[in-house]
C-alpha positions in Angstrom: 14.3 11.5 -4.4 13.1 15.1 -4.4 15.9 17.4 -3.3 13.5 19.0 -0.7 13.0 15.6 0.9 16.8 15.2 1.2 17.1 18.6 2.9 14.3 17.7 5.2 15.8 14.4 6.2 19.2 16.0 6.7 17.7 18.6 9.0 15.8 16.0 11.0 18.9 13.8 11.3 20.8 16.9 12.4 18.5 17.2 15.3 16.0 19.7 14.0 12.9 17.5 14.2 10.4 20.3 13.5 11.1 19.6 9.8 9.5 16.2 10.2 6.1 17.8 10.0 6.8 18.6 6.3 7.7 14.9 5.7 4.4 14.0 7.5 2.5 16.4 5.3 4.0 15.0 2.1 3.0 11.4 2.9 0.1 11.3 5.4 -2.6 10.8 2.8 -0.8 8.0 0.9 0.2 6.1 4.0 -3.3 6.4 5.5 -4.9 5.1 2.3 -2.5 2.2 2.1 -3.2 1.2 5.7 -7.0 1.7 5.2 -6.9 -0.7 2.2 -5.3 -3.2 4.5 -7.6 -2.8 7.6 -11.0 -1.6 6.2 -11.5 0.4 9.3 -11.1 4.2 9.6 -10.1 4.4 13.3 -7.6 1.5 13.1 -6.1 3.0 9.9 -5.8 6.4 11.7 -4.1 4.7 14.7 -1.7 2.7 12.6 -0.9 5.7 10.5 0.0 7.6 13.6 2.1 4.7 14.8 3.8 4.6 11.5 4.8 8.2 11.6 5.8 8.0 15.3 8.1 5.0 14.5 9.6 6.8 11.5 10.2 9.9 13.6 11.9 7.7 16.3 14.0 6.0 13.6 14.8 9.0 11.3 18.4 8.9 12.5 18.8 5.4 11.1 17.3 6.2 7.7 19.9 6.0 5.0 19.4 8.0 1.8 21.6 5.6 -0.1 19.6 2.5 0.6 16.3 3.8 -0.9 13.6 6.4 -1.2 11.9 7.9 1.8 8.5 6.8 0.5 9.7 3.1 0.3 11.0 3.4 3.9 7.7 4.8 5.1 5.6 2.2 3.3 7.7 -0.6 4.8 7.1 0.8 8.3 3.4 1.1 7.5 3.3 -2.5 6.1 5.0 -3.8 9.2 2.7 -1.9 11.5 -0.3 -3.6 9.8 1.3 -7.0 10.1 2.1 -6.3 13.8 -1.5 -5.1 14.4 -2.9 -8.4 13.0 -0.5 -10.5 14.9 -1.2 -8.9 18.2 -5.0 -8.9 17.7 -4.9 -12.6 16.7 -7.9 -12.2 14.4 -9.2 -15.2 12.5 -8.7 -13.2 9.4 -5.7 -14.3 7.4 -3.3 -11.3 7.1 -2.8 -12.1 3.5 -6.5 -11.2 2.9 -6.1 -7.8 4.5 -5.9 -6.0 1.2 -9.4 -5.2 0.2 -10.6 -1.9 -1.1 -13.6 -0.9 1.0 -16.9 0.2 -0.4 -18.5 1.2 2.9 -20.6 4.3 3.2 -17.9 6.3 4.9 -16.0 6.4 1.6 -18.9 8.5 0.2 -18.7 6.8 -3.3 -21.5 7.0 -5.7 -23.2 3.9 -7.0 -21.1 3.7 -10.2 -17.8 3.7 -8.2 -19.2 1.1 -5.8 -19.9 -1.2 -8.7 -16.4 -0.7 -10.1 -14.9 -1.4 -6.7 -17.0 -4.6 -6.3 -15.7 -5.8 -9.7 -12.2 -4.9 -8.8 -12.5 -6.8 -5.5 -13.6 -9.9 -7.3 -10.5 -9.7 -9.6 -8.1 -9.0 -6.8 -9.5 -11.7 -4.6 -8.2 -14.3 -7.1 -4.6 -13.0 -6.7 -2.0 -13.9 -4.0 -1.2 -11.5 -1.3 2.1 -10.5 -3.0 0.3 -9.9 -6.3 -2.3 -7.7 -4.7 0.3 -5.6 -2.8 2.4 -5.2 -5.9 -0.6 -4.2 -8.0 -1.8 -1.7 -5.4 1.7 -0.2 -5.0 2.2 0.0 -8.8 -1.3 1.1 -10.0 -2.7 3.1 -7.1 0.4 4.5 -5.6 2.3 4.9 -8.9 5.5 3.4 -7.5 8.5 2.2 -9.4 9.5 -1.4 -9.2 12.5 -0.3 -7.3 10.4 1.3 -4.6 8.1 -1.7 -4.5 11.0 -4.1 -4.2 12.4 -2.2 -1.2 9.0 -2.4 0.5 8.1 -6.1 -0.1 11.7 -7.4 0.1 11.8 -8.9 -3.4 14.0 -8.1 -6.3 12.9 -5.6 -9.0 12.8 -8.3 -11.6 10.7 -10.5 -9.3 8.3 -7.6 -8.7 8.0 -7.0 -12.4 7.3 -10.7 -13.0 4.7 -10.9 -10.3 2.9 -7.8 -11.6 3.0 -9.1 -15.2 1.6 -12.5 -14.2 -1.1 -10.9 -12.0 -2.3 -8.6 -14.7 -2.3 -11.4 -17.2 -4.4 -13.5 -14.9 -6.8 -10.6 -14.5 -7.0 -10.2 -18.3 -7.7 -13.9 -18.8 -10.4 -13.8 -16.1 -12.0 -10.8 -17.8 -12.0 -12.5 -21.2 -13.3 -15.7 -19.7 -16.2 -13.8 -18.0 -17.1 -12.0 -21.2 -17.1 -15.2 -23.2 -19.2 -16.9 -20.5 -21.7 -14.1 -20.7 -21.9 -14.3 -24.5 -22.4 -18.1 -24.3 -25.2 -17.7 -21.8 -27.1 -15.1 -24.0 
């Protein structure tokens, strides 16, 4: 944990909540992107991000520095907010499928990036919900296995195994697709 975060948390827990804005500034973008990947909707992601930070502000007194990193705690709150959202809305969409990376026009991606995202979506669609979450946390959010384990509630070893198996599955799918293309030519 960055020493500055520790100081900010201590000040917030000491009753000086104006320092929470600095915690907010450190994590707003990452938490928003994580929620957006899960919801595919800008306004919903904004609302859930706000709820995540409101919940974390309300619970900052309960945060324990010794139990894990601040980022893991915030991602866990965000993940639970998304789960609660889907439960209360009772969508037909399976919550395990709420992982996708959007390629809608509001992301302002060029054509090449859209094509890459479509290929990525095809690969990720073949993975389980846990595999997708762990890959997104590890690759896009550059989290350690310890942080990921705190968020998803699995051991570090289990997270490493899930990541390894998921990436191996993606590699095999890629190799299979290339061989199939070569056979068809």
